[in-house]
Predicted model as a PDB file, atoms N, CA, C, CB and O in Angstrom, pLDDT in the B-factor column:
MODEL        1                                                                  
ATOM      1  N   MET A   1      99.693 165.765  14.831  1.00 86.00           N  
ATOM      2  CA  MET A   1      98.902 164.770  14.138  1.00 86.00           C  
ATOM      3  C   MET A   1      97.458 164.924  14.409  1.00 86.00           C  
ATOM      4  CB  MET A   1      99.329 163.413  14.506  1.00 86.00           C  
ATOM      5  O   MET A   1      97.046 165.216  15.532  1.00 86.00           O  
ATOM      6  N   LYS A   2      96.694 164.734  13.407  1.00 96.00           N  
ATOM      7  CA  LYS A   2      95.155 164.787  13.507  1.00 96.00           C  
ATOM      8  C   LYS A   2      94.587 163.316  13.467  1.00 96.00           C  
ATOM      9  CB  LYS A   2      94.502 165.682  12.248  1.00 96.00           C  
ATOM     10  O   LYS A   2      95.248 162.362  13.057  1.00 96.00           O  
ATOM     11  N   LEU A   3      93.339 163.234  13.920  1.00 97.00           N  
ATOM     12  CA  LEU A   3      92.660 162.034  14.139  1.00 97.00           C  
ATOM     13  C   LEU A   3      91.439 162.088  13.491  1.00 97.00           C  
ATOM     14  CB  LEU A   3      92.487 161.734  15.489  1.00 97.00           C  
ATOM     15  O   LEU A   3      90.795 163.132  13.591  1.00 97.00           O  
ATOM     16  N   VAL A   4      90.921 161.010  12.737  1.00 97.00           N  
ATOM     17  CA  VAL A   4      89.706 161.045  12.147  1.00 97.00           C  
ATOM     18  C   VAL A   4      89.025 159.727  12.436  1.00 97.00           C  
ATOM     19  CB  VAL A   4      89.832 161.339  10.707  1.00 97.00           C  
ATOM     20  O   VAL A   4      89.635 158.708  12.112  1.00 97.00           O  
ATOM     21  N   VAL A   5      87.826 159.616  13.010  1.00 97.00           N  
ATOM     22  CA  VAL A   5      87.051 158.447  13.364  1.00 97.00           C  
ATOM     23  C   VAL A   5      85.947 158.558  12.173  1.00 97.00           C  
ATOM     24  CB  VAL A   5      86.420 158.490  15.010  1.00 97.00           C  
ATOM     25  O   VAL A   5      85.299 159.564  11.890  1.00 97.00           O  
ATOM     26  N   THR A   6      85.890 157.318  11.560  1.00 94.00           N  
ATOM     27  CA  THR A   6      84.781 157.322  10.568  1.00 94.00           C  
ATOM     28  C   THR A   6      84.225 155.992  10.374  1.00 94.00           C  
ATOM     29  CB  THR A   6      85.221 157.846   9.247  1.00 94.00           C  
ATOM     30  O   THR A   6      84.829 154.967  10.692  1.00 94.00           O  
ATOM     31  N   GLY A   7      83.090 156.018   9.860  1.00 90.00           N  
ATOM     32  CA  GLY A   7      82.343 154.570   9.561  1.00 90.00           C  
ATOM     33  C   GLY A   7      81.107 154.968   8.866  1.00 90.00           C  
ATOM     34  O   GLY A   7      80.995 156.097   8.388  1.00 90.00           O  
ATOM     35  N   CYS A   8      80.033 153.952   8.780  1.00 86.00           N  
ATOM     36  CA  CYS A   8      79.006 154.296   8.102  1.00 86.00           C  
ATOM     37  C   CYS A   8      77.933 155.125   8.964  1.00 86.00           C  
ATOM     38  CB  CYS A   8      78.502 153.102   7.531  1.00 86.00           C  
ATOM     39  O   CYS A   8      78.164 155.087  10.173  1.00 86.00           O  
ATOM     40  N   ALA A   9      77.013 155.730   8.649  1.00 81.00           N  
ATOM     41  CA  ALA A   9      76.041 156.673   9.274  1.00 81.00           C  
ATOM     42  C   ALA A   9      75.341 155.791  10.499  1.00 81.00           C  
ATOM     43  CB  ALA A   9      74.874 157.247   8.084  1.00 81.00           C  
ATOM     44  O   ALA A   9      75.096 154.605  10.276  1.00 81.00           O  
ATOM     45  N   ARG A  10      75.062 156.297  11.624  1.00 85.00           N  
ATOM     46  CA  ARG A  10      74.489 155.650  12.634  1.00 85.00           C  
ATOM     47  C   ARG A  10      75.446 154.423  13.351  1.00 85.00           C  
ATOM     48  CB  ARG A  10      73.196 155.143  12.049  1.00 85.00           C  
ATOM     49  O   ARG A  10      74.981 153.521  14.047  1.00 85.00           O  
ATOM     50  N   SER A  11      76.724 154.585  13.056  1.00 86.00           N  
ATOM     51  CA  SER A  11      77.699 153.632  13.680  1.00 86.00           C  
ATOM     52  C   SER A  11      78.329 154.141  15.069  1.00 86.00           C  
ATOM     53  CB  SER A  11      78.869 153.374  12.645  1.00 86.00           C  
ATOM     54  O   SER A  11      79.322 153.580  15.532  1.00 86.00           O  
ATOM     55  N   GLY A  12      77.850 154.987  15.572  1.00 90.00           N  
ATOM     56  CA  GLY A  12      78.466 155.582  16.887  1.00 90.00           C  
ATOM     57  C   GLY A  12      79.484 156.673  16.887  1.00 90.00           C  
ATOM     58  O   GLY A  12      80.181 156.848  17.887  1.00 90.00           O  
ATOM     59  N   THR A  13      79.613 157.439  15.790  1.00 92.00           N  
ATOM     60  CA  THR A  13      80.528 158.475  15.780  1.00 92.00           C  
ATOM     61  C   THR A  13      80.244 159.617  16.697  1.00 92.00           C  
ATOM     62  CB  THR A  13      80.640 158.933  14.499  1.00 92.00           C  
ATOM     63  O   THR A  13      81.174 160.331  17.075  1.00 92.00           O  
ATOM     64  N   GLY A  14      79.007 159.835  17.080  1.00 94.00           N  
ATOM     65  CA  GLY A  14      78.668 160.795  18.027  1.00 94.00           C  
ATOM     66  C   GLY A  14      79.219 160.360  19.536  1.00 94.00           C  
ATOM     67  O   GLY A  14      79.713 161.156  20.335  1.00 94.00           O  
ATOM     68  N   TYR A  15      79.052 159.075  19.743  1.00 94.00           N  
ATOM     69  CA  TYR A  15      79.411 158.513  21.011  1.00 94.00           C  
ATOM     70  C   TYR A  15      80.836 158.837  21.120  1.00 94.00           C  
ATOM     71  CB  TYR A  15      79.120 156.987  21.139  1.00 94.00           C  
ATOM     72  O   TYR A  15      81.257 159.578  22.009  1.00 94.00           O  
ATOM     73  N   VAL A  16      81.663 158.245  20.144  1.00 95.00           N  
ATOM     74  CA  VAL A  16      83.135 158.206  20.162  1.00 95.00           C  
ATOM     75  C   VAL A  16      83.667 159.720  20.313  1.00 95.00           C  
ATOM     76  CB  VAL A  16      83.702 157.490  18.781  1.00 95.00           C  
ATOM     77  O   VAL A  16      84.685 159.979  20.953  1.00 95.00           O  
ATOM     78  N   ALA A  17      82.915 160.654  19.692  1.00 96.00           N  
ATOM     79  CA  ALA A  17      83.460 162.073  19.815  1.00 96.00           C  
ATOM     80  C   ALA A  17      83.200 162.575  21.332  1.00 96.00           C  
ATOM     81  CB  ALA A  17      82.691 163.108  18.689  1.00 96.00           C  
ATOM     82  O   ALA A  17      84.001 163.294  21.928  1.00 96.00           O  
ATOM     83  N   GLU A  18      82.142 162.170  21.814  1.00 97.00           N  
ATOM     84  CA  GLU A  18      81.983 162.552  23.207  1.00 97.00           C  
ATOM     85  C   GLU A  18      83.047 161.780  24.109  1.00 97.00           C  
ATOM     86  CB  GLU A  18      80.490 162.240  23.677  1.00 97.00           C  
ATOM     87  O   GLU A  18      83.534 162.345  25.088  1.00 97.00           O  
ATOM     88  N   LEU A  19      83.387 160.523  23.773  1.00 97.00           N  
ATOM     89  CA  LEU A  19      84.377 159.756  24.570  1.00 97.00           C  
ATOM     90  C   LEU A  19      85.595 160.436  24.569  1.00 97.00           C  
ATOM     91  CB  LEU A  19      84.597 158.386  24.086  1.00 97.00           C  
ATOM     92  O   LEU A  19      86.235 160.634  25.601  1.00 97.00           O  
ATOM     93  N   LEU A  20      86.002 160.864  23.283  1.00 97.00           N  
ATOM     94  CA  LEU A  20      87.393 161.378  23.053  1.00 97.00           C  
ATOM     95  C   LEU A  20      87.443 162.847  23.725  1.00 97.00           C  
ATOM     96  CB  LEU A  20      87.757 161.428  21.383  1.00 97.00           C  
ATOM     97  O   LEU A  20      88.515 163.221  24.199  1.00 97.00           O  
ATOM     98  N   ARG A  21      86.360 163.651  23.777  1.00 98.00           N  
ATOM     99  CA  ARG A  21      86.232 164.903  24.392  1.00 98.00           C  
ATOM    100  C   ARG A  21      86.614 164.657  25.982  1.00 98.00           C  
ATOM    101  CB  ARG A  21      84.705 165.491  24.143  1.00 98.00           C  
ATOM    102  O   ARG A  21      87.450 165.323  26.593  1.00 98.00           O  
ATOM    103  N   ARG A  22      85.898 163.656  26.485  1.00 98.00           N  
ATOM    104  CA  ARG A  22      85.899 163.397  27.981  1.00 98.00           C  
ATOM    105  C   ARG A  22      87.417 162.996  28.316  1.00 98.00           C  
ATOM    106  CB  ARG A  22      84.779 162.144  28.421  1.00 98.00           C  
ATOM    107  O   ARG A  22      87.855 163.223  29.444  1.00 98.00           O  
ATOM    108  N   CYS A  23      88.215 162.400  27.333  1.00 97.00           N  
ATOM    109  CA  CYS A  23      89.693 162.026  27.552  1.00 97.00           C  
ATOM    110  C   CYS A  23      90.635 163.063  27.300  1.00 97.00           C  
ATOM    111  CB  CYS A  23      90.101 160.916  26.714  1.00 97.00           C  
ATOM    112  O   CYS A  23      91.845 162.834  27.297  1.00 97.00           O  
ATOM    113  N   GLY A  24      90.026 164.489  27.034  1.00 97.00           N  
ATOM    114  CA  GLY A  24      90.769 165.467  26.819  1.00 97.00           C  
ATOM    115  C   GLY A  24      91.352 165.778  25.392  1.00 97.00           C  
ATOM    116  O   GLY A  24      92.294 166.545  25.192  1.00 97.00           O  
ATOM    117  N   ILE A  25      90.718 165.131  24.499  1.00 97.00           N  
ATOM    118  CA  ILE A  25      91.139 165.309  23.149  1.00 97.00           C  
ATOM    119  C   ILE A  25      90.087 166.198  22.560  1.00 97.00           C  
ATOM    120  CB  ILE A  25      91.309 163.958  22.373  1.00 97.00           C  
ATOM    121  O   ILE A  25      88.902 165.894  22.695  1.00 97.00           O  
ATOM    122  N   ARG A  26      90.493 167.414  21.835  1.00 98.00           N  
ATOM    123  CA  ARG A  26      89.741 168.386  21.188  1.00 98.00           C  
ATOM    124  C   ARG A  26      88.930 167.723  19.917  1.00 98.00           C  
ATOM    125  CB  ARG A  26      90.724 169.548  20.758  1.00 98.00           C  
ATOM    126  O   ARG A  26      89.411 167.822  18.788  1.00 98.00           O  
ATOM    127  N   CYS A  27      87.825 167.120  20.117  1.00 98.00           N  
ATOM    128  CA  CYS A  27      87.222 166.314  19.035  1.00 98.00           C  
ATOM    129  C   CYS A  27      85.826 166.812  18.783  1.00 98.00           C  
ATOM    130  CB  CYS A  27      87.203 164.796  19.388  1.00 98.00           C  
ATOM    131  O   CYS A  27      84.994 166.911  19.684  1.00 98.00           O  
ATOM    132  N   GLY A  28      85.585 167.137  17.458  1.00 97.00           N  
ATOM    133  CA  GLY A  28      84.314 167.469  17.104  1.00 97.00           C  
ATOM    134  C   GLY A  28      83.547 166.339  16.515  1.00 97.00           C  
ATOM    135  O   GLY A  28      84.091 165.293  16.159  1.00 97.00           O  
ATOM    136  N   HIS A  29      82.106 166.602  16.409  1.00 96.00           N  
ATOM    137  CA  HIS A  29      81.410 165.504  15.841  1.00 96.00           C  
ATOM    138  C   HIS A  29      80.721 166.202  14.546  1.00 96.00           C  
ATOM    139  CB  HIS A  29      80.327 164.799  16.942  1.00 96.00           C  
ATOM    140  O   HIS A  29      79.889 167.098  14.690  1.00 96.00           O  
ATOM    141  N   GLU A  30      81.106 165.753  13.340  1.00 95.00           N  
ATOM    142  CA  GLU A  30      80.801 166.387  12.197  1.00 95.00           C  
ATOM    143  C   GLU A  30      81.097 167.896  12.078  1.00 95.00           C  
ATOM    144  CB  GLU A  30      79.507 166.151  11.991  1.00 95.00           C  
ATOM    145  O   GLU A  30      80.487 168.648  11.318  1.00 95.00           O  
ATOM    146  N   ALA A  31      82.101 168.262  12.909  1.00 96.00           N  
ATOM    147  CA  ALA A  31      82.375 169.690  12.775  1.00 96.00           C  
ATOM    148  C   ALA A  31      83.617 170.066  11.804  1.00 96.00           C  
ATOM    149  CB  ALA A  31      82.637 170.239  14.199  1.00 96.00           C  
ATOM    150  O   ALA A  31      83.821 171.189  11.341  1.00 96.00           O  
ATOM    151  N   VAL A  32      84.369 168.969  11.595  1.00 96.00           N  
ATOM    152  CA  VAL A  32      85.559 169.380  10.558  1.00 96.00           C  
ATOM    153  C   VAL A  32      85.085 168.757   9.144  1.00 96.00           C  
ATOM    154  CB  VAL A  32      87.206 168.685  11.052  1.00 96.00           C  
ATOM    155  O   VAL A  32      85.446 169.272   8.086  1.00 96.00           O  
ATOM    156  N   PHE A  33      84.313 167.694   9.191  1.00 95.00           N  
ATOM    157  CA  PHE A  33      83.910 167.106   7.907  1.00 95.00           C  
ATOM    158  C   PHE A  33      82.139 167.133   8.088  1.00 95.00           C  
ATOM    159  CB  PHE A  33      84.682 165.390   7.693  1.00 95.00           C  
ATOM    160  O   PHE A  33      81.469 166.438   8.852  1.00 95.00           O  
ATOM    161  N   ARG A  34      81.737 168.016   7.263  1.00 93.00           N  
ATOM    162  CA  ARG A  34      80.346 168.413   7.381  1.00 93.00           C  
ATOM    163  C   ARG A  34      79.666 168.140   6.151  1.00 93.00           C  
ATOM    164  CB  ARG A  34      80.189 169.830   7.733  1.00 93.00           C  
ATOM    165  O   ARG A  34      80.392 167.848   5.201  1.00 93.00           O  
ATOM    166  N   PRO A  35      78.388 168.173   5.959  1.00 91.00           N  
ATOM    167  CA  PRO A  35      77.523 167.872   4.861  1.00 91.00           C  
ATOM    168  C   PRO A  35      78.071 168.674   3.667  1.00 91.00           C  
ATOM    169  CB  PRO A  35      76.012 168.221   5.192  1.00 91.00           C  
ATOM    170  O   PRO A  35      78.206 168.129   2.572  1.00 91.00           O  
ATOM    171  N   ASP A  36      78.372 169.897   3.861  1.00 91.00           N  
ATOM    172  CA  ASP A  36      78.942 170.796   2.987  1.00 91.00           C  
ATOM    173  C   ASP A  36      80.370 170.757   2.516  1.00 91.00           C  
ATOM    174  CB  ASP A  36      78.761 171.899   3.507  1.00 91.00           C  
ATOM    175  O   ASP A  36      80.835 171.531   1.679  1.00 91.00           O  
ATOM    176  N   GLY A  37      81.058 169.745   3.149  1.00 89.00           N  
ATOM    177  CA  GLY A  37      82.480 169.602   2.907  1.00 89.00           C  
ATOM    178  C   GLY A  37      83.401 169.711   3.974  1.00 89.00           C  
ATOM    179  O   GLY A  37      83.009 169.625   5.137  1.00 89.00           O  
ATOM    180  N   PHE A  38      84.717 169.913   3.655  1.00 92.00           N  
ATOM    181  CA  PHE A  38      85.778 169.969   4.678  1.00 92.00           C  
ATOM    182  C   PHE A  38      85.639 171.379   5.159  1.00 92.00           C  
ATOM    183  CB  PHE A  38      87.281 169.618   4.122  1.00 92.00           C  
ATOM    184  O   PHE A  38      85.621 172.282   4.322  1.00 92.00           O  
ATOM    185  N   ALA A  39      85.535 171.659   6.499  1.00 94.00           N  
ATOM    186  CA  ALA A  39      85.381 172.956   7.052  1.00 94.00           C  
ATOM    187  C   ALA A  39      86.763 173.491   7.624  1.00 94.00           C  
ATOM    188  CB  ALA A  39      84.286 172.907   8.149  1.00 94.00           C  
ATOM    189  O   ALA A  39      86.888 174.664   7.976  1.00 94.00           O  
ATOM    190  N   GLY A  40      87.709 172.640   7.692  1.00 93.00           N  
ATOM    191  CA  GLY A  40      89.080 173.006   8.186  1.00 93.00           C  
ATOM    192  C   GLY A  40      89.010 172.539   9.635  1.00 93.00           C  
ATOM    193  O   GLY A  40      87.980 172.281  10.257  1.00 93.00           O  
ATOM    194  N   TRP A  41      90.378 172.466  10.115  1.00 95.00           N  
ATOM    195  CA  TRP A  41      90.456 171.867  11.467  1.00 95.00           C  
ATOM    196  C   TRP A  41      90.098 172.774  12.638  1.00 95.00           C  
ATOM    197  CB  TRP A  41      91.818 171.372  11.685  1.00 95.00           C  
ATOM    198  O   TRP A  41      89.669 172.346  13.710  1.00 95.00           O  
ATOM    199  N   GLY A  42      90.307 174.077  12.352  1.00 95.00           N  
ATOM    200  CA  GLY A  42      89.943 175.086  13.370  1.00 95.00           C  
ATOM    201  C   GLY A  42      90.653 174.727  14.625  1.00 95.00           C  
ATOM    202  O   GLY A  42      91.855 174.474  14.550  1.00 95.00           O  
ATOM    203  N   HIS A  43      90.009 174.674  15.832  1.00 97.00           N  
ATOM    204  CA  HIS A  43      90.664 174.405  17.100  1.00 97.00           C  
ATOM    205  C   HIS A  43      90.681 172.759  17.313  1.00 97.00           C  
ATOM    206  CB  HIS A  43      89.843 175.210  18.330  1.00 97.00           C  
ATOM    207  O   HIS A  43      91.120 172.348  18.387  1.00 97.00           O  
ATOM    208  N   TYR A  44      90.278 171.926  16.450  1.00 98.00           N  
ATOM    209  CA  TYR A  44      90.045 170.566  16.704  1.00 98.00           C  
ATOM    210  C   TYR A  44      91.260 169.752  16.363  1.00 98.00           C  
ATOM    211  CB  TYR A  44      88.867 170.100  15.959  1.00 98.00           C  
ATOM    212  O   TYR A  44      91.933 170.052  15.378  1.00 98.00           O  
ATOM    213  N   ASP A  45      91.572 168.732  17.135  1.00 97.00           N  
ATOM    214  CA  ASP A  45      92.488 167.898  16.895  1.00 97.00           C  
ATOM    215  C   ASP A  45      92.175 166.614  16.285  1.00 97.00           C  
ATOM    216  CB  ASP A  45      93.060 167.749  17.926  1.00 97.00           C  
ATOM    217  O   ASP A  45      93.016 165.865  15.787  1.00 97.00           O  
ATOM    218  N   ALA A  46      90.807 166.378  16.357  1.00 98.00           N  
ATOM    219  CA  ALA A  46      90.084 165.078  15.850  1.00 98.00           C  
ATOM    220  C   ALA A  46      88.694 165.554  15.374  1.00 98.00           C  
ATOM    221  CB  ALA A  46      89.923 163.872  17.073  1.00 98.00           C  
ATOM    222  O   ALA A  46      88.160 166.629  15.648  1.00 98.00           O  
ATOM    223  N   ASP A  47      88.236 164.613  14.655  1.00 98.00           N  
ATOM    224  CA  ASP A  47      86.751 164.678  14.136  1.00 98.00           C  
ATOM    225  C   ASP A  47      86.219 163.276  13.915  1.00 98.00           C  
ATOM    226  CB  ASP A  47      86.627 165.503  12.726  1.00 98.00           C  
ATOM    227  O   ASP A  47      86.839 162.428  13.273  1.00 98.00           O  
ATOM    228  N   SER A  48      85.041 163.078  14.480  1.00 97.00           N  
ATOM    229  CA  SER A  48      84.358 161.836  14.316  1.00 97.00           C  
ATOM    230  C   SER A  48      83.110 161.953  13.550  1.00 97.00           C  
ATOM    231  CB  SER A  48      84.080 161.253  15.586  1.00 97.00           C  
ATOM    232  O   SER A  48      82.025 162.313  14.006  1.00 97.00           O  
ATOM    233  N   SER A  49      83.392 161.590  12.256  1.00 95.00           N  
ATOM    234  CA  SER A  49      82.244 161.914  11.165  1.00 95.00           C  
ATOM    235  C   SER A  49      82.196 160.894  10.078  1.00 95.00           C  
ATOM    236  CB  SER A  49      82.471 163.345  10.442  1.00 95.00           C  
ATOM    237  O   SER A  49      83.242 160.585   9.507  1.00 95.00           O  
ATOM    238  N   TRP A  50      81.216 160.425   9.795  1.00 93.00           N  
ATOM    239  CA  TRP A  50      80.946 159.440   8.706  1.00 93.00           C  
ATOM    240  C   TRP A  50      81.083 160.153   7.437  1.00 93.00           C  
ATOM    241  CB  TRP A  50      79.538 158.782   8.807  1.00 93.00           C  
ATOM    242  O   TRP A  50      81.296 159.525   6.400  1.00 93.00           O  
ATOM    243  N   LEU A  51      80.966 161.525   7.456  1.00 94.00           N  
ATOM    244  CA  LEU A  51      81.065 162.371   6.286  1.00 94.00           C  
ATOM    245  C   LEU A  51      82.539 162.572   5.738  1.00 94.00           C  
ATOM    246  CB  LEU A  51      80.458 163.718   6.633  1.00 94.00           C  
ATOM    247  O   LEU A  51      82.782 163.137   4.672  1.00 94.00           O  
ATOM    248  N   ALA A  52      83.407 162.093   6.511  1.00 94.00           N  
ATOM    249  CA  ALA A  52      84.957 162.127   6.228  1.00 94.00           C  
ATOM    250  C   ALA A  52      85.263 161.068   5.148  1.00 94.00           C  
ATOM    251  CB  ALA A  52      85.868 161.793   7.613  1.00 94.00           C  
ATOM    252  O   ALA A  52      86.248 161.218   4.424  1.00 94.00           O  
ATOM    253  N   LEU A  53      84.432 159.983   5.016  1.00 91.00           N  
ATOM    254  CA  LEU A  53      84.768 158.840   4.104  1.00 91.00           C  
ATOM    255  C   LEU A  53      85.130 159.417   2.755  1.00 91.00           C  
ATOM    256  CB  LEU A  53      83.558 157.807   3.962  1.00 91.00           C  
ATOM    257  O   LEU A  53      86.264 159.150   2.356  1.00 91.00           O  
ATOM    258  N   PRO A  54      84.466 160.060   2.092  1.00 90.00           N  
ATOM    259  CA  PRO A  54      84.824 160.474   0.651  1.00 90.00           C  
ATOM    260  C   PRO A  54      86.033 161.139   0.561  1.00 90.00           C  
ATOM    261  CB  PRO A  54      83.837 161.346   0.035  1.00 90.00           C  
ATOM    262  O   PRO A  54      86.617 161.133  -0.523  1.00 90.00           O  
ATOM    263  N   GLN A  55      86.586 161.802   1.664  1.00 89.00           N  
ATOM    264  CA  GLN A  55      87.750 162.688   1.621  1.00 89.00           C  
ATOM    265  C   GLN A  55      89.095 161.957   2.169  1.00 89.00           C  
ATOM    266  CB  GLN A  55      87.419 163.991   2.491  1.00 89.00           C  
ATOM    267  O   GLN A  55      90.185 162.531   2.159  1.00 89.00           O  
ATOM    268  N   LEU A  56      88.915 160.693   2.625  1.00 89.00           N  
ATOM    269  CA  LEU A  56      90.125 160.068   3.290  1.00 89.00           C  
ATOM    270  C   LEU A  56      91.380 160.018   2.413  1.00 89.00           C  
ATOM    271  CB  LEU A  56      89.794 158.635   3.721  1.00 89.00           C  
ATOM    272  O   LEU A  56      92.510 160.147   2.885  1.00 89.00           O  
ATOM    273  N   GLY A  57      91.114 159.816   1.051  1.00 88.00           N  
ATOM    274  CA  GLY A  57      92.266 159.734   0.137  1.00 88.00           C  
ATOM    275  C   GLY A  57      93.045 160.950   0.081  1.00 88.00           C  
ATOM    276  O   GLY A  57      94.232 160.811  -0.215  1.00 88.00           O  
ATOM    277  N   ALA A  58      92.590 162.169   0.317  1.00 87.00           N  
ATOM    278  CA  ALA A  58      93.188 163.474   0.179  1.00 87.00           C  
ATOM    279  C   ALA A  58      93.810 163.884   1.599  1.00 87.00           C  
ATOM    280  CB  ALA A  58      92.079 164.538  -0.336  1.00 87.00           C  
ATOM    281  O   ALA A  58      94.493 164.907   1.645  1.00 87.00           O  
ATOM    282  N   LEU A  59      93.632 163.245   2.577  1.00 89.00           N  
ATOM    283  CA  LEU A  59      94.207 163.503   3.830  1.00 89.00           C  
ATOM    284  C   LEU A  59      95.656 163.044   4.009  1.00 89.00           C  
ATOM    285  CB  LEU A  59      93.387 162.900   4.815  1.00 89.00           C  
ATOM    286  O   LEU A  59      95.977 161.901   3.685  1.00 89.00           O  
ATOM    287  N   ARG A  60      96.423 163.799   4.454  1.00 90.00           N  
ATOM    288  CA  ARG A  60      97.803 163.522   5.017  1.00 90.00           C  
ATOM    289  C   ARG A  60      98.273 163.768   6.456  1.00 90.00           C  
ATOM    290  CB  ARG A  60      98.645 164.235   4.285  1.00 90.00           C  
ATOM    291  O   ARG A  60      97.927 164.720   7.155  1.00 90.00           O  
ATOM    292  N   ASP A  61      99.062 162.834   6.782  1.00 93.00           N  
ATOM    293  CA  ASP A  61      99.480 162.982   8.222  1.00 93.00           C  
ATOM    294  C   ASP A  61      98.269 162.961   9.219  1.00 93.00           C  
ATOM    295  CB  ASP A  61     100.268 164.336   8.401  1.00 93.00           C  
ATOM    296  O   ASP A  61      98.254 163.724  10.185  1.00 93.00           O  
ATOM    297  N   VAL A  62      97.217 162.040   8.957  1.00 95.00           N  
ATOM    298  CA  VAL A  62      96.105 161.857   9.782  1.00 95.00           C  
ATOM    299  C   VAL A  62      95.950 160.387  10.182  1.00 95.00           C  
ATOM    300  CB  VAL A  62      94.893 162.363   9.099  1.00 95.00           C  
ATOM    301  O   VAL A  62      95.997 159.511   9.318  1.00 95.00           O  
ATOM    302  N   THR A  63      95.782 160.127  11.360  1.00 96.00           N  
ATOM    303  CA  THR A  63      95.415 158.799  11.798  1.00 96.00           C  
ATOM    304  C   THR A  63      93.993 158.516  11.613  1.00 96.00           C  
ATOM    305  CB  THR A  63      95.759 158.599  13.187  1.00 96.00           C  
ATOM    306  O   THR A  63      93.187 159.284  12.138  1.00 96.00           O  
ATOM    307  N   VAL A  64      93.556 157.459  10.899  1.00 96.00           N  
ATOM    308  CA  VAL A  64      92.203 157.243  10.697  1.00 96.00           C  
ATOM    309  C   VAL A  64      91.640 155.883  11.461  1.00 96.00           C  
ATOM    310  CB  VAL A  64      91.996 157.186   9.168  1.00 96.00           C  
ATOM    311  O   VAL A  64      92.226 154.810  11.318  1.00 96.00           O  
ATOM    312  N   ILE A  65      90.553 156.003  12.216  1.00 95.00           N  
ATOM    313  CA  ILE A  65      90.092 154.942  12.952  1.00 95.00           C  
ATOM    314  C   ILE A  65      88.703 154.551  12.183  1.00 95.00           C  
ATOM    315  CB  ILE A  65      89.937 155.353  14.539  1.00 95.00           C  
ATOM    316  O   ILE A  65      87.796 155.382  12.136  1.00 95.00           O  
ATOM    317  N   HIS A  66      88.573 153.357  11.626  1.00 93.00           N  
ATOM    318  CA  HIS A  66      87.420 152.949  11.036  1.00 93.00           C  
ATOM    319  C   HIS A  66      86.454 152.335  11.975  1.00 93.00           C  
ATOM    320  CB  HIS A  66      87.722 152.087  10.010  1.00 93.00           C  
ATOM    321  O   HIS A  66      86.769 151.284  12.534  1.00 93.00           O  
ATOM    322  N   LEU A  67      85.419 152.835  12.179  1.00 91.00           N  
ATOM    323  CA  LEU A  67      84.486 152.388  13.426  1.00 91.00           C  
ATOM    324  C   LEU A  67      83.471 151.464  12.475  1.00 91.00           C  
ATOM    325  CB  LEU A  67      83.585 153.888  14.410  1.00 91.00           C  
ATOM    326  O   LEU A  67      82.946 151.826  11.422  1.00 91.00           O  
ATOM    327  N   VAL A  68      83.349 150.256  13.094  1.00 89.00           N  
ATOM    328  CA  VAL A  68      82.356 149.176  12.486  1.00 89.00           C  
ATOM    329  C   VAL A  68      81.288 149.059  13.435  1.00 89.00           C  
ATOM    330  CB  VAL A  68      83.008 147.697  12.232  1.00 89.00           C  
ATOM    331  O   VAL A  68      81.504 148.826  14.624  1.00 89.00           O  
ATOM    332  N   ARG A  69      80.019 149.228  12.898  1.00 82.00           N  
ATOM    333  CA  ARG A  69      78.815 148.807  13.731  1.00 82.00           C  
ATOM    334  C   ARG A  69      78.613 147.394  13.917  1.00 82.00           C  
ATOM    335  CB  ARG A  69      77.599 149.300  13.162  1.00 82.00           C  
ATOM    336  O   ARG A  69      78.749 146.589  12.995  1.00 82.00           O  
ATOM    337  N   GLN A  70      78.272 147.057  15.167  1.00 76.00           N  
ATOM    338  CA  GLN A  70      77.913 145.588  15.470  1.00 76.00           C  
ATOM    339  C   GLN A  70      76.652 145.305  14.777  1.00 76.00           C  
ATOM    340  CB  GLN A  70      77.747 145.274  17.036  1.00 76.00           C  
ATOM    341  O   GLN A  70      75.635 145.978  14.945  1.00 76.00           O  
ATOM    342  N   PRO A  71      76.744 144.269  13.975  1.00 73.00           N  
ATOM    343  CA  PRO A  71      75.598 143.920  13.066  1.00 73.00           C  
ATOM    344  C   PRO A  71      74.410 143.175  13.902  1.00 73.00           C  
ATOM    345  CB  PRO A  71      76.154 142.935  11.842  1.00 73.00           C  
ATOM    346  O   PRO A  71      73.277 143.057  13.434  1.00 73.00           O  
ATOM    347  N   VAL A  72      74.726 142.761  14.988  1.00 73.00           N  
ATOM    348  CA  VAL A  72      73.751 141.957  15.789  1.00 73.00           C  
ATOM    349  C   VAL A  72      73.059 142.848  16.855  1.00 73.00           C  
ATOM    350  CB  VAL A  72      74.487 140.736  16.499  1.00 73.00           C  
ATOM    351  O   VAL A  72      72.220 142.363  17.615  1.00 73.00           O  
TER     352      VAL A  72                                                      
ENDMDL                                                                          
END                                                                             
């Protein structure tokens, strides 16, 4: 199973990618979902990227975590 962490830009996706890597999960930050589109999973089990939002409907067998920025 794959994991996608997504939210709006500047919501902490880079931080979460680093946190997951330190927990032993092969997670990229905008490495699978990039500005030029879906790049394939490669050796990643997860990707933390706001760029995944437009493609969520096409994903299958993927756990999605919606990261929400604290407004205050």
